[in-house]
PLY file of the C-alpha trace (Angstrom):
ply
format ascii 1.0
element vertex 350
property float x
property float y
property float z
element edge 349
property int vertex1
property int vertex2
end_header
-13.20 -15.81 14.34
-14.16 -12.13 14.97
-17.07 -10.76 13.04
-16.40 -8.35 10.20
-17.13 -4.67 10.99
-19.58 -4.80 8.06
-21.82 -7.12 10.04
-23.15 -4.10 11.99
-24.28 -2.15 8.98
-26.99 -4.09 7.19
-30.34 -2.30 6.65
-32.73 -3.01 9.54
-35.73 -3.67 7.29
-34.36 -6.94 5.85
-35.06 -10.36 7.18
-32.39 -12.07 9.26
-31.51 -14.36 6.36
-31.28 -11.44 3.91
-29.14 -9.46 6.37
-26.73 -12.40 6.67
-26.61 -12.81 2.88
-25.97 -9.08 2.36
-23.26 -9.02 5.00
-21.59 -11.99 3.32
-21.81 -10.21 -0.03
-20.18 -7.09 1.40
-17.37 -9.13 2.94
-16.66 -11.14 -0.20
-16.87 -8.08 -2.44
-14.63 -5.82 -0.34
-10.80 -6.08 -0.48
-9.18 -7.30 2.74
-7.21 -4.06 3.12
-10.43 -2.06 2.91
-12.07 -4.27 5.53
-9.15 -3.70 7.86
-9.35 0.07 7.25
-13.13 -0.03 7.96
-12.48 -1.78 11.23
-9.82 0.68 12.36
-11.93 3.66 11.38
-15.04 2.29 13.08
-13.09 1.84 16.34
-11.74 5.39 16.09
-15.06 7.02 15.14
-16.94 5.20 17.89
-14.38 6.25 20.53
-14.41 9.86 19.29
-18.24 9.97 19.35
-18.31 8.63 22.92
-15.64 11.08 24.11
-17.13 14.10 22.34
-20.86 13.54 22.95
-20.99 10.87 25.64
-22.97 8.44 23.56
-22.78 5.81 20.79
-23.01 6.39 17.07
-26.43 7.24 15.66
-27.87 6.13 12.31
-28.19 8.38 10.51
-25.71 10.61 12.30
-26.55 14.25 13.01
-25.06 16.95 10.81
-23.78 18.81 13.90
-21.80 15.71 14.90
-20.28 15.43 11.42
-19.35 19.09 11.44
-17.75 18.80 14.89
-15.75 15.80 13.68
-14.30 17.88 10.86
-13.54 20.84 13.11
-11.81 18.63 15.70
-9.56 17.18 12.99
-8.85 20.31 10.96
-6.72 22.23 13.45
-3.56 21.88 15.48
-4.64 21.19 19.07
-1.13 21.46 20.49
-1.65 25.19 20.96
-5.26 24.91 22.09
-6.28 25.77 25.64
-6.36 22.68 27.91
-10.04 23.45 28.52
-10.76 23.28 24.76
-13.28 20.48 24.21
-11.54 19.32 21.02
-8.25 19.02 22.86
-9.87 17.18 25.76
-11.37 14.66 23.35
-8.00 14.23 21.59
-6.28 13.67 24.93
-8.71 10.83 25.68
-8.03 9.27 22.28
-4.29 9.49 22.93
-4.76 7.67 26.23
-6.66 4.97 24.30
-3.75 4.86 21.80
-6.12 5.73 18.96
-4.37 9.03 18.30
-0.63 9.71 18.53
-0.39 13.46 19.00
-2.39 16.67 19.25
-1.10 17.82 15.90
-3.50 18.27 13.02
-3.98 14.91 11.26
-3.10 14.66 7.60
-5.94 15.59 5.23
-5.79 12.09 3.76
-6.43 10.59 7.19
-9.51 12.78 7.72
-10.72 11.98 4.20
-10.37 8.23 4.76
-12.29 8.28 8.03
-15.04 10.37 6.54
-15.19 7.99 3.53
-15.56 5.04 5.92
-18.32 6.82 7.88
-20.15 7.55 4.63
-19.73 3.94 3.56
-21.30 2.77 6.85
-24.35 4.95 6.10
-24.64 3.49 2.57
-24.52 -0.01 4.01
-27.51 0.88 6.15
-29.23 2.52 3.18
-29.17 5.91 4.95
-28.19 9.42 3.88
-24.82 10.57 5.18
-24.59 13.86 7.11
-21.36 14.56 5.23
-23.47 15.28 2.14
-25.07 18.34 3.80
-23.98 21.60 2.05
-22.46 23.17 5.20
-20.59 20.00 6.11
-19.30 19.51 2.58
-18.08 23.10 2.46
-16.35 22.76 5.84
-14.62 19.59 4.69
-13.43 21.34 1.49
-12.07 24.28 3.49
-10.40 21.93 5.95
-8.66 20.08 3.13
-7.40 23.33 1.59
-6.33 24.82 4.92
-4.29 21.73 5.84
-2.80 21.23 2.38
0.81 20.08 2.53
3.31 18.63 0.10
2.85 14.90 -0.49
5.46 13.09 1.58
7.17 10.08 -0.02
6.12 6.75 1.46
9.78 5.80 1.78
12.55 8.24 2.67
14.78 6.68 0.03
14.24 4.19 -2.80
15.88 0.80 -2.40
17.80 0.79 -5.68
19.86 -2.14 -6.81
23.08 -1.20 -4.95
21.10 -0.85 -1.69
19.28 -4.11 -2.32
22.56 -5.92 -3.05
23.96 -4.72 0.27
20.86 -5.97 2.07
21.06 -9.34 0.33
24.68 -9.67 1.39
23.47 -9.84 4.99
21.36 -12.93 4.22
23.62 -15.93 4.86
22.61 -19.57 5.33
20.01 -19.91 8.09
16.36 -20.53 7.24
15.58 -16.96 8.34
18.22 -15.69 5.92
16.83 -17.83 3.11
13.32 -16.47 3.80
14.42 -12.81 3.98
16.43 -13.14 0.77
13.39 -14.56 -1.03
11.12 -11.81 0.34
13.45 -8.99 -0.64
14.10 -10.40 -4.11
10.47 -11.20 -4.83
9.31 -7.89 -3.42
11.72 -5.95 -5.64
12.11 -7.98 -8.83
8.43 -8.74 -9.38
7.67 -5.05 -9.79
7.93 -3.65 -6.31
5.26 -5.44 -4.32
3.39 -3.90 -1.43
3.65 -5.46 2.06
0.13 -6.90 1.94
0.76 -8.39 -1.49
3.89 -10.19 -0.28
2.29 -11.58 2.88
-0.95 -12.39 1.04
0.76 -14.85 -1.29
-0.15 -18.53 -0.86
1.82 -21.52 -2.06
-0.90 -22.17 -4.61
-0.22 -18.73 -6.14
3.29 -19.86 -7.13
3.88 -21.98 -10.21
7.18 -23.85 -10.45
6.18 -25.88 -13.53
8.64 -24.09 -15.80
11.39 -23.52 -13.24
13.52 -26.62 -13.87
13.47 -26.08 -17.62
13.55 -22.29 -18.01
14.35 -20.94 -14.56
11.08 -18.98 -14.55
8.52 -18.79 -11.75
5.02 -17.37 -12.25
3.13 -15.51 -9.51
-0.65 -15.04 -9.33
-1.68 -11.98 -7.30
-5.24 -12.35 -6.04
-5.58 -9.20 -3.92
-3.90 -5.95 -4.86
-4.70 -2.27 -4.48
-5.18 -1.80 -8.22
-6.72 -5.06 -9.45
-9.82 -7.12 -8.79
-10.31 -10.82 -8.25
-11.75 -11.21 -11.75
-8.63 -9.65 -13.21
-5.75 -11.27 -11.31
-2.41 -10.52 -12.91
0.33 -13.08 -13.54
3.82 -11.82 -12.82
7.17 -13.40 -13.51
10.36 -14.04 -11.56
13.59 -14.86 -13.35
17.22 -15.57 -12.52
18.47 -14.99 -8.99
15.02 -13.94 -7.68
13.43 -17.14 -8.96
16.23 -19.28 -7.48
15.91 -17.50 -4.12
12.15 -18.18 -3.98
12.54 -21.82 -5.07
15.20 -22.34 -2.40
12.89 -20.94 0.31
10.01 -23.18 -0.76
12.27 -26.23 -0.72
14.13 -25.38 2.52
10.96 -24.63 4.47
9.04 -27.50 2.86
6.16 -25.23 1.85
3.56 -27.40 0.11
0.43 -25.39 0.83
-0.84 -22.51 2.94
0.93 -19.14 3.30
4.09 -18.70 1.24
6.06 -16.65 3.78
5.98 -17.59 7.46
7.51 -16.67 10.81
10.65 -18.54 11.91
10.93 -19.83 15.47
14.01 -19.33 17.65
14.90 -22.95 16.94
14.88 -22.23 13.21
11.62 -23.82 12.15
8.91 -22.30 9.92
5.49 -21.94 11.49
2.21 -22.84 9.79
0.75 -19.30 9.89
1.69 -16.54 7.53
3.64 -13.34 8.17
1.82 -10.10 8.95
2.45 -7.03 6.76
4.23 -5.41 9.72
6.77 -8.23 9.62
7.96 -7.01 6.19
8.69 -3.61 7.72
10.77 -5.27 10.45
12.67 -7.37 7.91
13.51 -4.38 5.73
14.58 -2.37 8.81
16.81 -5.18 10.14
18.46 -5.87 6.81
19.17 -2.18 6.26
20.84 -1.92 9.65
22.91 -5.05 9.04
23.99 -3.56 5.71
25.19 -0.41 7.46
22.29 1.90 6.64
20.17 3.79 9.20
17.05 1.89 10.20
14.89 4.68 8.81
16.80 4.91 5.51
13.81 3.31 3.73
10.47 1.69 4.41
9.09 -1.43 2.67
7.68 0.94 0.02
11.34 1.56 -0.88
11.23 -1.81 -2.66
8.51 -0.44 -4.90
10.03 3.00 -5.47
13.45 1.43 -5.86
12.28 -0.89 -8.60
10.83 2.00 -10.63
13.83 4.23 -9.97
16.19 1.47 -11.10
14.04 0.86 -14.18
14.41 4.55 -15.05
18.19 4.45 -14.41
18.49 1.45 -16.72
16.43 3.12 -19.43
13.57 0.62 -19.29
10.37 2.00 -20.94
7.88 3.16 -18.34
5.14 1.01 -19.87
7.29 -2.11 -19.34
7.95 -1.19 -15.71
4.23 -0.47 -15.11
3.30 -3.95 -16.38
5.12 -5.34 -13.36
4.46 -2.60 -10.81
0.75 -2.59 -11.75
0.46 1.18 -11.44
-2.88 2.35 -12.87
-1.74 5.93 -13.34
1.12 6.81 -15.65
1.51 10.09 -13.77
2.26 8.20 -10.52
4.90 6.02 -12.10
6.26 8.98 -14.09
7.37 10.71 -10.86
10.14 8.19 -10.38
11.26 8.58 -13.98
11.16 12.38 -13.73
13.52 12.39 -10.73
16.06 10.33 -12.70
15.65 12.07 -16.09
15.97 15.54 -14.53
19.71 15.05 -13.89
20.24 14.24 -17.61
18.04 17.06 -18.91
20.23 19.27 -21.15
18.26 22.31 -20.10
19.84 22.03 -16.65
23.24 22.83 -18.21
22.33 26.01 -20.06
24.48 28.23 -17.88
27.54 26.09 -18.49
0 1
1 2
2 3
3 4
4 5
5 6
6 7
7 8
8 9
9 10
10 11
11 12
12 13
13 14
14 15
15 16
16 17
17 18
18 19
19 20
20 21
21 22
22 23
23 24
24 25
25 26
26 27
27 28
28 29
29 30
30 31
31 32
32 33
33 34
34 35
35 36
36 37
37 38
38 39
39 40
40 41
41 42
42 43
43 44
44 45
45 46
46 47
47 48
48 49
49 50
50 51
51 52
52 53
53 54
54 55
55 56
56 57
57 58
58 59
59 60
60 61
61 62
62 63
63 64
64 65
65 66
66 67
67 68
68 69
69 70
70 71
71 72
72 73
73 74
74 75
75 76
76 77
77 78
78 79
79 80
80 81
81 82
82 83
83 84
84 85
85 86
86 87
87 88
88 89
89 90
90 91
91 92
92 93
93 94
94 95
95 96
96 97
97 98
98 99
99 100
100 101
101 102
102 103
103 104
104 105
105 106
106 107
107 108
108 109
109 110
110 111
111 112
112 113
113 114
114 115
115 116
116 117
117 118
118 119
119 120
120 121
121 122
122 123
123 124
124 125
125 126
126 127
127 128
128 129
129 130
130 131
131 132
132 133
133 134
134 135
135 136
136 137
137 138
138 139
139 140
140 141
141 142
142 143
143 144
144 145
145 146
146 147
147 148
148 149
149 150
150 151
151 152
152 153
153 154
154 155
155 156
156 157
157 158
158 159
159 160
160 161
161 162
162 163
163 164
164 165
165 166
166 167
167 168
168 169
169 170
170 171
171 172
172 173
173 174
174 175
175 176
176 177
177 178
178 179
179 180
180 181
181 182
182 183
183 184
184 185
185 186
186 187
187 188
188 189
189 190
190 191
191 192
192 193
193 194
194 195
195 196
196 197
197 198
198 199
199 200
200 201
201 202
202 203
203 204
204 205
205 206
206 207
207 208
208 209
209 210
210 211
211 212
212 213
213 214
214 215
215 216
216 217
217 218
218 219
219 220
220 221
221 222
222 223
223 224
224 225
225 226
226 227
227 228
228 229
229 230
230 231
231 232
232 233
233 234
234 235
235 236
236 237
237 238
238 239
239 240
240 241
241 242
242 243
243 244
244 245
245 246
246 247
247 248
248 249
249 250
250 251
251 252
252 253
253 254
254 255
255 256
256 257
257 258
258 259
259 260
260 261
261 262
262 263
263 264
264 265
265 266
266 267
267 268
268 269
269 270
270 271
271 272
272 273
273 274
274 275
275 276
276 277
277 278
278 279
279 280
280 281
281 282
282 283
283 284
284 285
285 286
286 287
287 288
288 289
289 290
290 291
291 292
292 293
293 294
294 295
295 296
296 297
297 298
298 299
299 300
300 301
301 302
302 303
303 304
304 305
305 306
306 307
307 308
308 309
309 310
310 311
311 312
312 313
313 314
314 315
315 316
316 317
317 318
318 319
319 320
320 321
321 322
322 323
323 324
324 325
325 326
326 327
327 328
328 329
329 330
330 331
331 332
332 333
333 334
334 335
335 336
336 337
337 338
338 339
339 340
340 341
341 342
342 343
343 344
344 345
345 346
346 347
347 348
348 349
């Protein structure tokens, strides 16, 4: 099993036993998604440092290196001279498949990588160069200079009519049964994220009340907005509950991951699905339903649930209890788009 990226960042003054204990504490106290982001950012930052300065990361890092990192990621390098050092470094990262294009990265991407780099310094009990006044000011200017409208995570919401069309493509094979359960659970339980769907274990699902009431309870252990000491219980009813129960029975899932890959011979494997598999399932079912493959992303299940809740007149607080949005303003955006068409002020001219 590969070591966590956090294993490299314990303070050097501790004993070996204390370093191991602190590393374990970091790993257990950090969400899995954050650990994966740390790992990706560490790989990128290390490769950039090597390409730009010909050497490994330093602890603490120099302010000049931090400033150069911001400058390299705060401008469009597509129009830069081929001899430009920033462009040359970006070209190397593209060859390594760590960067896709020479275009200016999104401000959120730069912010996330800087946040990871700062976190690595905190783990080593060191001051971050990104706290220096000049570096902080450059970062602020870079964020403002690259400001752009927030792009939706899914081109379109998967509202109920779209979902119904996707479900119609799920017939009788074990793969169809699985995909139907994934789509229904992902939508009806409040619009679950990819990692939340694939992170579910059989032990997180309670069928105790299903035979009597047709209700299934879900326990979400790891989400973006909750902690392990505050794990929410969500409910599935009706068709969604029946679809999930059928998958569990058909695939004989007694323990381990809830959703699993299906072999070409039609058998369920022991390992769980990856979050990317949810993207592939959504894409395939959209195409089979007659929609373009890029009509919606897996986040369309989440935005579609909230959009449909608004269309049906469900109170936003009720929808948020399932979607687990922390911010009313975030959830309100979906309601605003729906309510705008019914706003009497839009008909003043007529």
